[in-house]
C-alpha angles and dihedrals in degrees: 000000000000132000113240132192122188124205140164101071124130145116118320134168121247110276093029131114140235135187114214121199132202117196118201133200126223140057099264102059092136089062091065128082109217134210141189122218138171137205127192121200111283093006135102122261111261133202114240107172144341135200131194123238094262093039092241095116125051134174130195132189112240091243093064104026108125093020104056127050127195120204139157141208107205092188087062096038088235137130122197138202117200109199116194133179091022119201131199088251088063088070107121145106107283120214135188123208139183140213132184090240116238103184110280115119125230099018118221128234092260091055093067113089105174119063137183125225095255135242124237119241116190120183116195125208 
């Protein structure tokens, strides 16, 4: 397992952008595939994006492809999510998560076993 802390959320107007960060503990960050997820009140948690340990493989949900970009800096033990053209329906708590990747691509929500505490993103209309 790895300890994860998200940051960068806040209030933004529709059409604006945010960059979320997820800082990880440990010495083997590059061994973990990372994902970004979100959950709005009363709704199920949804997968947004995933990135492999070496940043060669990426996955995006259709709802965010072209608007959101996942990246990582293994020297800083950090994964990022750039969210552009934000809409009110993007309002949610955003989570990052990690798995010691075992070969399946893309990983599913249930495959991730380390989770951050979440950061609130609110998009006003």
